[in-house]
N, C-alpha and C positions, 0 to 999 in steps of 0.2 A: 313802735319800738321793737327791735329785733331781740329774740331770745334764742339761745343755742342750747340744745339738749342732746345728750348722747345716750345710746342704748345698744345692747347686744343685737346683732343681726339674727333674727329668728330663723333665717334660712340656713344658718351655719351653727347648729347646736354644738359642734365640736370646738368652738371658740375661735379667737383670732380675727373676728370680723365685727364691725360696728357700723352704726348709722348715726350721722350727725343731722339733726333736724334744725334748719334755720327758720324758725317761726317768724312770720312777718315779711319774708322775702318771697315775692311772687314769681320772679323769673330767675333762672340760673345766671350767675355772673359770667361775663365773657372770659374771665380768667379765674377758674375755681381753685387756684392754689392758695394754701393757707399756712399759718404758723401755729404751733402749740408751744407755749412757754411755761416755765415754772419759776416762781420767784424765790430768791434766796439761795440759788444753786450756782456754782461756778460754771457748770455745764448746764445751762438753762434753756437751750433751744433744741427741740427734737428734730433730728435729721434722718435721712434714710438709713444711716448706720448707727443710730442711737442718739443719746444726748450729747450735745457738743457745745463749744464756746461760740463759734461763729454763727452767722445768720443762715437760715435754711428755709426753703419753701417746700411744702409737701403737696402732692397731687392726689386727689381721691381716685378710687378705682372707676367710679362712674357717678353721674349726677342725674337726679330725677326730680320732677316736680310732683307735688301732691296737694290735696286741699289744705293741709296744715302748713305747707311751706316747701322749701327746697331741701332735698335729701342728698347728703354726701355719703357715699358708701366707702368705707375704709377697710383695707385688708391687713394681713399679718405684719407687713413691713412698717406699719404705723402702730397697730393695736398691741403687738407683742412687747413694745417698749413702755407702755403706759401702765401705771398702777392706780388703784382707786384713790381719788383725792382731787383737790382743786387745782386747776390749771387755767391759763389764759388762752383764748382762741382769737386769732386775728385773720381776717380774710380781706386783704387789701382791695380786691376787685369789687367787693360789695360794701366797702367801708365799714366793716364789722369789727369791733373790738369789744369782746364780752367775756365775762368769767364763765367757766364751764366746770362742772363737777363730773369728773370721769368715773363711771360706775365700775364695779368689780367684774371685769370680763376675762374669762380664762384665756391665756395665750395659746397659740397653736404650736409654736416652735420652742417652747421652754421658758418664755417669760422675759422680763426686762433684764438687760445686762448680758444677754446672749446674742451673739451675732447670728445672722441667718446663714448658715453654712450651705454652700453649694453642694449638690450631690457629688460625691467622689467618683471620678471616672473609673471604670472597671480596670483592674490590672491586666496588662496584655498577657495573653496566653503564651506559654513557652512554645517555641517552634518545635514541630515534630522532628524526631531524630531522622537523619538522612537514611534513605533506604539503601540497602546494600546492593551493589551491582550484581546482576545475574549474568554469569559468563555464558551459560548455555541455556537459552529459554526452553529448549525442548528436552532438557535433562530430566530424568525421572529418578525417584528415590528407589534404590535397590532394596527389595524386601527379601528377608530370609526365605529360602525355598520351603514350601510347605511339605511335610512328609507325604509320601504317596499313600492314597487311601487303601485300606486292606482290600484284597480281592473279595468279591461277593461269594458267600458260601455256595458250594455246589448243590444244585437241586437234584434231589433223588427222584428219578422217574420210576413210578410203580410198574413193576413187570406184570404182564398178564399171567393169571393163574393157569397152571398146567391143566389141560383137560383131564377129567376123571377117566380112569381106565375102565374099559368095558368089562362087564362081568363082576363088578364089585359087589360085596355082600352088605354094604352099609345101609342101603334102603330097607332091606329085610330086617336088619337089627332094630332100626328106628320103629318100624311098624309093630314089631313084637313088644317093644317097651310101651308104646301107646296102649296096646290092648291090655297089658298087665296093669297099667295105671287105672284104666277105666274099670276093670274088674274089681280091683281093690277098693276103689271109691264106692262102687255099688254095694259091696259087702259091708263096708263100714256104715253106710246109711241104713241098711236092712237090719243089722244086728244092734246098733248103738243109738243112732239118732231117732229111729222110728219109735223106740221104747220111751225116749225122753220127751217127745213132742207134746203129749198131753200135759206133762208137768209144767212146762214153761209157758203154756198158753196163758195169756193175761186175761183177767176178768174184764168184761166190758165196763167202761166208765159209768159211774152213777150219774143219773140225770141231774142237772143243775136246776134248782127251782127258779122259775121266772121271777124277775125283779124289775123294778123301774130302771130304765136306762140312765146311766150316770153321765151327766153333762159336765163339761169342764166349767170351772168357776168363771163367772163373768167379772173381768177386772174393770174398774172405773176408768174412764178416759183419762189418759195421762195429761196432767196439767203442764203448762209451759214452765220450763225451768226458770227460776228467778235469776236475774243477773247477779254475777258475783259481787260481793261486797268490796267496795274500794276503800272503806274506812281503814285507817292504820297503814296504808301504803304510802310510799314516798311519791313525790310528784312524777318522776320518770316512770315509776311502776304503774301509776294510774294511767298515764298516757299510753303505756304499752298494753295494758290489760283491758282498758275500757272497750266496750263493744262498738262504740260509735262516737263521733264528735259531740253529739247531744249528751251522751253519758259523761263525757269529760266536762262539758259545761254545767251539767247538773251537780257533779261533785264539786266544781268550783263554787257554785252558789251555796252548797251546803257548808263548805269550809269557810266561806266569807261570813255566813251567819254565825259560825262558831268562833269568829274572831281570828281565824288564820288567814289574814288578808294577803300575805305574800304568796302563800300557796294558791289562793284564788286568782291572783294576778297571773301567775305562770300557767295555770290550767286554762283560764280564759284565752290567753294568748295562743296556747296550743290548739284549742278548739277553733279559734278564729283562723289560724293557719290552715286547718283542715276543712275550712269552708262553712263553718257554723256562723250564720249572719247575726244571730242574736248575741253571740259572744262579743262581736265588735261593738254592739250597743252597750253591753255591760262594761267593756273596757273604756269606752268614751265617758261613761258616767264616773269612773274613778278619777279622770282628769278634769272633768267639767267644773269650772269655777262657780256655776250656778248650783247652789246646794252642796258645795264641797265640804267634806268631812276630813279634817287633818288626820294624818297618820293611819289612813285606811286605804292603801298603805303609804300614800305619798304625804310629804310634809306640806307641799304647796301645790296649787292647781297648775295645769298647763293647758291654756285655751287652744293652742295649735294642735296638740295631740288629741284633745277632745274633738275638735273640728275634723281632723283627719279620720278618726274612727267613725264618727257619725256619717261622714260622706261615704266611707266604704261600706258601712252597714246598709245605708239606703241603696247603694248600687248593688249589694248582694241580695236585696229583697226583703229586708226586715222592716215591716211597716211601723214597728214600735220606735224606730229611730227618728221619725219625721218630727214629732212634737218636741223632744229635747233639743234637736238640732235647730229648729226655729227659735227656741228660747235662747240658745247660745248666740245665735245671730243677733237677736235684740240686745243681749248683754254687750256684745262687741260694738254695736252701733252706739251704745251709751258711752263706752270707753273712747270711741273716736271723738265724740263731742267734748269729752273731758281733756283731750289732747294726748291720749296714749298713741305713741308712734307705731306700735306693733299691731294694734287692733286692725287698722285698715289693711295691713299686709295679710293678716290671717283671713279676712273676708275675701280679699282678692284671690288668695291661693286656693280656698276650699269652697267657694260658692261661685256658681256661674255668673 
């Protein structure tokens, strides 16, 4: 018995893509075109341009086989027209006529009832204005004549001094003045300074008693400065002021323990981007369905995100990621046996 199931394509989290799993079908049909119908509607057949009255066959983007059955991959030209609810699925090439409950898959181009608009062609650029003809290519623009620079100032040439006349009395006058000055200075010392010399003589300094040499105080060895406190700072301030990615990750762990889960998520993401391998493991644990805790900070788990971060943490060298990664792999294998169509894709994408 053939069962048809639909789910969002995890490779396109932005929406607009889905996977149809034909359980019980081992080989892809030669003609994979199908119909999607809704009962009770005047326009009850889905076509490439939306719901219509006439018959229409739709083609999948690609077809693959898997251990669970044949997979039909659908793109926005089909998914964007569908809303959550029951429809009928018919694949004439495999003689399949089965009910199908379409899940709530976000559209990529605006949702059902909106045509897929082609990108508008860019408006033509206006032609540049015609260049004006140049009558004389060698013509130059006449500039106003510059005023003539002022003439340089005339340099005065020093004239040689006239030679002194022979027989001048100037040398004798200078010699006489020197002799008078020397005699006056000697007389001033003999009659004035010599009498005051004993009075201004200073007494010899008193001997200083010997004492122990004063040694400079010994300061204790300076301790390493404590890292600045990051408590009370916003997330961007913590990222800016933290001394290292490890300090960012430590502050994330402290805030997570204090119940500030959104701050912890942002800080672990920043530390991971900076190369802190253990932060990748902590991020994976937030998404991991094994031991998942709701609203810390996510409402639902995300196995693909957990698998992605565990893989990156192992590649970055965090030995602590190996055990939870193996545990997540076992959980996904259990989901495969239960018929989950996304679990084998996650294993294929994030495990060798």
